[in-house]
ZADOPA-417937 format. One line per 8 residues: for each residue z, y, x of C-alpha. Coordinates in steps of 0.001 Angstrom, whole numbers, m for minus. Each point is the difference from the previous one (the first is absolute). Example, Ala and Ser with C-alpha at 12.3 -4.5 7.8 and 13.67 -1.06 7.14 Angstrom:
# ZADOPA-417937
7800 m4500 12300; m660 3440 1370
END
This chain:
# ZADOPA-417937
m67 124 m154; m1189 3100 1461; 2507 3165 291; m650 3270 m1614; 410 1271 3206; m3156 m1702 1553; m1683 2087 m2745; 1394 3311 1245
m694 m823 3534; m3822 m911 m1208; m52 3438 m1955; 1015 1866 3043; m2612 m1894 2274; m3016 702 m3079; 1228 3724 m136; m585 546 3804
m3375 m2239 228; m1152 2619 m2863; 1570 2762 2017; m2057 m1165 3080; m3256 m959 m1763; 333 3823 m1491; 451 1331 3424; m3149 m1563 1155
m2000 1410 m3179; 1344 3262 945; m766 62 3580; m3788 m994 m1018; m419 2830 m2513; 1372 2279 3011; m2096 m973 2433; m3032 1313 m1526
m368 3440 433; m953 3212 m1847; m2774 1698 1353; m1029 2673 m2622; 2061 3043 1152; m39 1351 m3738; 1329 m3471 m1589; 2588 m24 3082
1197 3509 m1105; m15 m1042 m3888; 1868 m3047 496; 2817 1577 2028; 435 2832 m2471; 278 m3148 m2341; 2378 m1586 1749; 2005 3297 431
m9 450 m3731; 1421 m3424 m930; 2199 78 2648; 1792 3424 m1487; m194 m1273 m3440; 1595 m3274 1028; 2744 1529 1842; 1126 2715 m2653
165 m2382 m2808; 2086 m2600 2219; 2218 2691 883; 259 1013 m4179; 644 m4231 m598; 2440 m503 2818; 2066 2576 m2299; m278 m1814 m2561
860 m3432 1406; 3029 1089 1747; 1252 771 m3311; m1102 m3097 m1416; 1849 m1934 2401; 3037 2038 m587; m184 m657 m3410; m826 m3945 373
2955 105 3018; 2432 1079 m2729; m743 m1716 m3428; m2108 m2991 1319; 296 m2567 m840; 3635 979 m1223; 1220 3465 m36; 2839 254 3157
3252 1168 m1954; m605 m2902 m2662; m347 m2582 2766; 3455 1683 1538; 1999 40 m3105; m930 m4347 m352; 1107 m143 3753; m3295 m829 1361
m1269 3007 1716; m1064 m1580 3527; m2321 m2543 m1651; m1746 2328 m2513; m114 2648 2748; m1444 m2358 1607; m2896 m679 m2145; m1000 3682 m682
m34 449 3723; m2422 m2908 51; m2073 1752 m2997; 80 3436 1457; m1453 m1361 3083; m2496 m2235 m1352; m1352 2631 m2436; m189 2688 3335
m2269 m2635 1459; m2013 m387 m2488; m789 3446 m71; m465 312 3656; m2353 m3336 m5; m1973 1468 m3048; m190 3855 1974; m1589 m2276 3131
m2702 m1534 m2312; m1122 3466 m1026; 73 1241 3165; m2006 m3418 1515; m2801 1132 m2586; m154 3595 1430; m51 m1251 3416; m2992 m2640 m634
m2083 1744 m2378; m200 3543 1751; m1002 m2550 3223; m2526 m1587 m1929; m1758 2317 m1796; m1871 1749 2744; m1209 m2965 1440; m1086 m1548 m3138
m2533 3191 m524; m1359 m797 3728; m374 m3239 m800; m2367 444 m3279; m1941 1430 2653; m755 m3621 1485; m369 m1206 m3952; 2430 m1293 m2413
1094 m3467 1720; 2142 2269 3097; 1003 2623 m2837; 1500 m2336 m2179; 1743 m2247 2869; 1601 3070 1178; 1206 1332 m3459; 1295 m3801 m850
1499 m309 2966; 2112 3015 m143; 1210 m447 m3352; 704 m3828 1188; 2420 1481 2440; 1805 1589 m3027; 43 m3413 m1993; 1900 m2056 2547
2395 2411 1168; 807 959 m3681; 606 m3651 m804; 1419 m1148 3522; 2595 3068 m524; 1056 m1236 m3263; 163 m3956 892; 2300 1375 2602
2095 1769 m1859; 615 m2175 m2841; 866 m2919 2330; 2085 2017 1907; 1933 1511 m2650; 632 m3471 m1595; 717 m1523 3457; 2884 2287 750
1363 614 m3594; m624 m3612 m907; 3 1945 m4027; m2990 900 m1633; 1525 2267 m2269; m37 2331 3022; m3979 m335 374; 193 1961 m3527
1283 2741 2040; m2628 m307 2637; m2699 m163 m2787; 1159 3086 m1479; 116 1859 2872; m4267 m1151 641; m840 925 m3354; 2104 3397 m417
m1729 1231 3026; m3482 m1617 m1235; 407 1581 m3188; 701 3680 1503; m2956 m605 2974; m2420 m1611 m2575; 589 2841 m2238; 135 2741 2495
m3101 m1126 1837; m1881 m527 m3296; 280 3600 m1223; m758 1610 3458; m3126 m2165 583; m1478 632 m3895; 1255 3629 173; m2771 197 3123
m2735 m2445 m1405; m21 2045 m3554; m431 3337 1053; m1991 m997 2897; m2653 m1524 m2672; 601 2444 m2588; m691 3098 2160; m2631 m2051 2589
m2099 m2224 m1934; 467 1338 m3733; 267 4054 624; m2460 340 3334; m1598 m3341 94; 582 m456 3459; 491 m3644 1398; 3280 m1825 m652
1198 281 3833; m1498 3493 827; 2211 1537 2873; m319 3435 m1900; 1857 m1193 m2562; 3676 1078 1144; 1402 m2933 m2160; m2303 m2983 2281
2496 m411 2639; 2889 51 m2522; m1658 m2456 m1951; m413 m2463 3051; 4077 239 671; 396 m1006 m3272; m1699 m3425 347; 2341 m670 2770
3531 1469 m1739; m1135 m960 m3470; m1924 m3598 403; 1151 m901 3167; 3466 683 649; 988 m97 m3446; m1935 m3207 m880; 2013 m1542 3473
3325 610 m1653; m823 m957 m3225; m1179 m3387 870; 2689 m590 2135; 2619 782 m2986; m1992 m2341 m1605; 23 m3055 2365; 3665 645 777
620 133 m4050; m1402 m3070 m621; 1604 m1774 2914; 3335 1570 m1283; m162 m1225 m3596; m1030 m3410 610; 2769 m347 3131; 2881 1209 m2629
m1641 m2293 m2600; 297 m2564 2743; 3395 22 673; 1000 90 m3331; m1478 m3204 m984; 2852 m2503 m1478; m1265 m2769 2329; 1256 361 3307
m2992 m2346 1646; m2563 2070 m2044; 1416 3424 694; m2 m938 3934; m3829 m1403 m218; m1267 3053 m2048; 1412 2494 2420; m1860 m2244 2982
m3031 m169 m1928; m21 3840 m1064; m133 723 4132; m2226 m2628 390; m2577 1455 m1705; 333 3551 907; m337 m690 3896; m3214 m2430 m1144
m1025 2625 m2409; m55 2203 3276; m1742 m2604 2502; m2707 m508 m2878; m765 4181 376; m54 m243 3114; m3040 m2767 22; m1557 1672 m2820
154 3740 1969; m1470 m1768 2989; m2601 m1724 m1953; m1449 3694 m1260; m3526 165 862; m3317 1457 m1386; m3496 67 747; m2345 3028 1000
m982 135 m3540; 2990 m1397 m1589; 2017 1368 m2998; 3302 934 396; 1624 m607 m3164; m1172 m3668 489; 1617 m196 3379; 3195 1224 m1251
m183 m2089 m2950; m594 m3150 2213; 2728 917 2308; 1852 m113 m2924; m726 m3213 m1185; m33 m1602 3210; 3524 806 395; 935 m735 m3359
m1658 m3520 829; 1848 m782 3165; 3391 1243 m1476; m238 m2518 m3017; m882 m2989 2641; 2567 610 2662; 2793 577 m2707; m950 m3253 m1717
170 m1649 3290; 3379 1922 594; 1234 m1420 m3030; m539 m3622 485; 1213 47 3674; 3243 1770 m1588; 251 m2536 m2708; m51 m2573 2498
2640 1713 1882; 2391 712 m2549; 938 m2779 m2868; 363 510 m3231; m2038 3304 m394; m3582 m1193 m80; m786 679 m3720; 1768 3209 232
m1868 1524 3561; m3315 m1115 m1967; 1236 1979 m2958; 377 2707 2250; m3222 m424 1467; m1960 231 m3483; 2321 3166 m814; m1481 1898 3283
m3786 m1293 m56; 60 835 m3810; 907 3614 820; m2468 m23 2710; m2908 m762 m2146; 604 1857 m2582; 613 2910 2570; m3691 m810 1355
m1137 m86 m3881; 1247 3562 m609; m1794 1133 3096; m3347 m1533 m1392; 794 1623 m2937; 820 3304 1428; m3151 m345 1836; m2160 m575 m3013
1419 3617 m1373; m203 1992 3247; m3124 m1049 1941; m3045 1813 230; m2438 m2939 175; 1738 m1335 m3228; m883 1481 m3459; 2768 1880 m1021
m54 2543 2433; m3686 188 m720; 621 949 m3713; 2403 2736 851; m2301 1350 2368; m2859 m128 m2651; 2120 1581 m2619; 846 2850 1892
m3727 988 108; 1609 955 m3325; 2505 2197 1272; 3686 330 1102; 1567 m1067 m3391; m2140 m3306 m202; 870 m900 3634; 3708 501 m715
256 m2007 m3205; m2059 m3078 1442; 2374 19 3225; 3350 190 m2393; m1695 m2923 m2036; m823 m2282 2377; 3192 1051 2405; 1892 m1352 m3046
m2135 m3058 m1018; 387 m728 3813; 3606 m124 m118; m238 m3133 m2732; m1005 m3033 2833; 2964 1371 2437; 3000 41 m2684; m1569 m3454 m1602
m19 m925 3841; 3684 1043 1055; 1309 m1482 m3773; m1875 m3468 555; 1298 m591 3586; 3339 1157 m961; m125 m2862 m2875; m1257 m2650 2316
2547 654 2415; 2828 166 m2267; m1025 m3298 m1633; m541 m1572 3359; 3409 520 1284; 2351 111 m3116; 266 m3980 m694; 1512 m191 3818
3662 828 m1594; 2051 2814 m913; m236 3662 m595; m2194 2155 2263; m2356 m2406 732; m2917 1402 m1735; 665 3289 743; m90 m1085 3885
m3558 m1457 m1077; m876 3017 m814; 1306 1654 3252; m2198 m2411 1887; m2919 1036 m1648; 382 3285 1276; 604 m1591 3176; m3433 m1677 204
m1795 3284 m1596; 1649 1699 3079; m455 m2735 2426; m3280 1392 1643; 1613 3478 m183; m1189 487 3725; m3841 m355 m1097; 570 2135 m3392
1257 2934 2381; m2712 m111 2424; m2558 m37 m2600; 1901 2887 m1298; 183 1838 2930; m3385 m215 560; m763 2238 m2606; 1287 3077 958
m1114 m70 4088; m3710 m758 m1164; 589 2904 m2360; 855 2564 2490; m2408 m1759 2103; m2711 1012 m2841; 1186 3790 754; m15 m29 3474
m3382 m1177 m4; m1114 2844 m2175; 1885 2397 1937; m866 m1233 3249; m3724 431 m835; m1105 m3992 611; m2807 70 m2165; m915 m1223 m3734
m644 m3494 1229; 3653 m252 1075; 1415 1979 m2445; m1503 m2704 m2148; 1701 m2677 1759; 3439 1842 9; m813 65 m4092; m279 m3404 m363
2925 m1267 2106; 1894 3001 m2017; m1346 m1622 m3932; 1115 m3292 1292; 3653 1518 904; 208 1210 m3307; m865 m3218 m1559; 2460 m1913 1614
2588 2450 m160; 29 m254 m3503; m64 m3758 346; 3220 m129 2587; 1531 2611 m2220; m233 m2990 m3064; 1762 m2503 2459; 2816 2235 681
603 1333 m3963; m440 m3723 m1059; 2482 m1171 2429; 2415 2657 m699; m46 m732 m3575; 972 m3799 961; 2734 1463 2207; 1637 2196 m2268
356 m2971 m2629; 1919 m1144 2495; 1763 2613 983; 1317 179 m3895; 1387 m3640 104; 1520 1176 3179; 1610 3445 m1400; 1315 m2885 m3189
1397 m2412 2864; 1906 3234 1598; 1162 1311 m3830; 1094 m3119 m717; 2423 m298 3110; 1321 3309 m1385; 203 m953 m3080; 1783 m3162 731
2640 1975 2049; 1002 2445 m2896; m154 m2959 m2456; m2751 1242 m2004; m3030 m2230 m1789; m2457 m845 2372; m3652 688 m692; m2352 m2851 m708
m3122 2181 m593; m919 3331 m1472; m876 m16 m3977; m2236 2872 m903; 993 312 m3337; 3410 1207 1466; 97 3977 m433; 1831 123 3752
m2931 m2250 1203; m2894 2344 m2044; 1482 2741 1383; 189 m507 3426; m4188 m1606 m451; m1178 3037 m1067; 1382 2136 2184; m759 m2350 2896
m3700 68 m1625; m519 4056 541; 1105 422 3532; m3179 m1317 1505; m1693 2548 m2051; 1847 2655 687; 429 m911 3738; m3984 m87 352
m395 3210 m1794; 2594 1807 2253; m1900 m1235 2921; m3794 1036 m1487; 1366 3507 m998; 1304 m92 3285; m3676 m442 1531; m1158 2381 m2716
2562 2886 1114; m676 m496 3946; m3505 m192 m365; m575 3071 m2174; 1985 1636 3124; m2853 m1143 2372; m2979 926 m2191; 1430 3544 187
448 m438 3620; m3640 m1371 430; m1270 2865 m2084; 2181 2742 2185; m1559 m1312 2927; m3728 m59 m1671; 520 3455 m735; 2009 1883 2312
m937 m2061 3498; m3789 1158 1110; m2121 m2848 1445; 2217 m2884 m1943; m2649 m410 m2898; m2967 81 2820; 1863 m2356 2519; 109 2409 2416
3809 469 259; 2458 m2639 m141; 2157 m470 m3119; 3738 205 161; 522 m3652 m514; 3791 210 727; 760 2238 m2791; m1457 m2740 m2861
2042 m2795 2033; 3294 2211 m12; m857 106 m4118; m380 m3309 m574; 3088 m863 2439; 2404 2833 m1622; m903 m879 m3663; m127 m3904 189
3475 m104 1381; 1306 2280 m2335; m1488 m2307 m2936; 742 m3176 1176; 4253 m132 m160; m105 853 m3928; m2472 m2570 m962; 1746 m2623 2106
3540 1183 m1451; m999 m238 m3541; m42 m3848 108; 3233 m142 1966; 1827 1716 m2229; m1338 m1409 m3301; 1017 m3239 1331; 3621 1432 733
m32 1370 m3370; m993 m2585 m2293; 2245 m2269 2172; 3419 2200 m571; m1108 454 m3833; m796 m3258 m854; 906 m2411 1966; m1761 m3231 1779
m1337 m766 m3508; m1873 3695 285; m1257 m559 3279; m1283 m3343 m508; m2339 1353 m2717; m756 3292 1841; m1153 m2534 2911; m2218 m2170 m2362
m1528 3404 m1694; m413 1334 4016; m1763 m2987 735; m2327 m350 m2390; m1242 3363 m385; 269 859 3712; m2654 m3209 729; m2390 1132 m2650
m132 3695 1031; 247 m1079 3618; m3039 m2181 m193; m2077 2229 m2567; 105 3013 2604; m830 m1672 2939; m2626 m1697 m1634; m1550 3370 m1909
36 2081 3273; m1223 m2770 1900; m3120 m456 m2384; m639 3732 141; 25 749 3877; m2561 m2823 183; m2174 921 m3009; m89 3355 1827
m1148 m1558 3185; m2440 m2169 m1705; m1508 3355 m1860; m52 1806 3777; m1895 m3366 1375; m2673 1350 m1956; 376 m1558 m3707; 98 1843 m3222
m1655 3005 1801; 1821 202 3303; 1876 2816 1402; m104 3246 m1283; m1002 m1575 m3510; 2026 335 m3356; 1359 m3539 m129; 769 834 3702
2645 2964 m858; 941 m1717 m2767; 1100 m3382 2377; 1685 2726 2283; 2247 933 m2645; 845 m3053 m928; 894 m1197 3113; 2161 3477 258
1943 m1563 m3042; m51 m3546 1393; 1582 896 3792; 3398 1070 m1323; 18 m3045 m2594; m794 m2760 2952; 1366 1673 3146; 3172 1668 m1132
1069 m987 m3330; m1254 m3190 m617; 1177 m1880 3578; 3186 1673 m492; 1415 m1667 m3063; m8 m3453 1592; 2723 1870 2248; 1432 1187 m3076
599 m3140 m1999; 1472 m1422 3310; 2518 2851 723; 1496 m326 m3262; 930 m3542 m106; 1030 227 3232; 2335 3028 m1317; 716 m1913 m3127
1401 m3263 2049; 1824 2066 1931; 1789 2085 m2194; 57 m3158 m2508; 4130 m460 981; 472 3761 m989; m1761 m248 m3133; 1600 m2937 m745
3186 1800 207; m556 3559 m1321; m1834 714 m2542; m389 1641 m3335; m1324 m2800 m2414; 3548 m1695 1096; 1735 2629 m2608; m2668 m460 m2622
END
């Protein structure tokens, strides 16, 4: 029988291997030189702007994290004053300190994930543009390998962090603090970066393309550098923190439920298999990344998708072999182990299906994008109507997929014994769906790298042929970003379902200690539960509205600045004077930092208020409403935004009248609406529902002991 310490050691070893391979890819990208002086100059401006923003953002978030760490130290998992009264002060203080330290570690590693993204993306974008001079093959490889550095490092950090926390504390409950640290920072990083990037993107498009009729990345536009900076701070740094959080949350929820299983033999085996599958998932991603290739006339979209399929197949084979070996080595767990494998396989396969469905709705070679582009010929109203309609329809396959995978995985493990087995199966489906997260992040980070490369190719005057190659790479990036967002949103859905069970476990422990009736479920006909459902259901909509309004207000400020420079600075409009790029970067930075805190706090404050008003029952309903509407809105916004973006690119490729046509102007407006949908609000919601679930689990004992519903 293998000791669990073996799997901790293997986790550390696999993380080291991932770091080593990432270092190799980083050095491979770095050895290619940027020869074009203009591209080198702009790349440095982008890097400087991105680092300035991330530094200012992290300083603000450091203050927030410090305050939360003090609150955790005093209150969680038990208030210090209550423990002192019970005579268990020392033990509780140790637990509170452990959770506080784990929380800080989660925020730090999440911040590192974002910083890694900035470093890699700003290194790769100019080199990808230079590579496009030699053809699509070297340019693709530069962008993909640059993104892969981030994928490997982020997943390596998450595996290392989870294994280290559990190895040191032996208590999966402490992981909830680690996961909350990752989630809370990711929420603000994604929201802040999303507001920054779409402020610049919307302002640049409206003033450049729509008003003045100049190209997308024309250096005469004062917002163009801020737009490129935004790709890094939103789509790279924010996304890196987001997927770090998703991976940690899925492992944390599974490990909490595994340790709570009634059969100690099964509980120990479950913990080992979680780490085993996470290790093999990272190994599969490494192999999949190594296979990333494209022919001289190949399709970037097909190449990226093929890497995902290869990684998926490798993972299924490796985990099946590991499960067979594990069953032979440990007696009495054969059926249990294979059922766990079935759960993870179901999650991963459904994740691929969600990706395929998303691809169908967002790929410009598929009929839906072409229909939206055709509608644009009739005006912007029809662009918006078709995009909204297809966006809502696109949510159906993903929602059904999440429901089916949850149902299959629950029923696979429920027959194995006592309470908690079925929900643990759902947690393993989330582990399976995110098992190839290294490849998912690699594909996702590829998108903003090639997006920047496209702008640099235009600003560097590399010619129409090079820009056409960069456009093809960028279109693939938009499609694959939509696919990877489907993966992460689906996994978040499964994870928070298991976190709901973790909340029940924590709440029941507190209720039992207080001699109160335990929770067996959440009856939607109970008015307290229904109260929670209604409040929880509206939070994702309010959160999204606050983020989009933040983009709106900030973009309007930037549009005024662009008009000022065009009207008041001689030579900017003609291109003989360099615009004041720094002014637009400052507007995007200060505005996004001002807008991100209220949007993030609204969800946390609402959770706390509902908990202290209605108690555990209300929180159960709150989480149910939050999960369902959050998933729906997130999928709708991400897919509709990707659809509008690629519809614009389809028109710009010469269809429906091409650039400058009425269809093009309408498609640009659609893309402008879709930008904050797909890159600000949509991908932030899956982090929101994770944060809300973790706050509920961490405060479950307080909600059980202190709530107004006790007096009703």
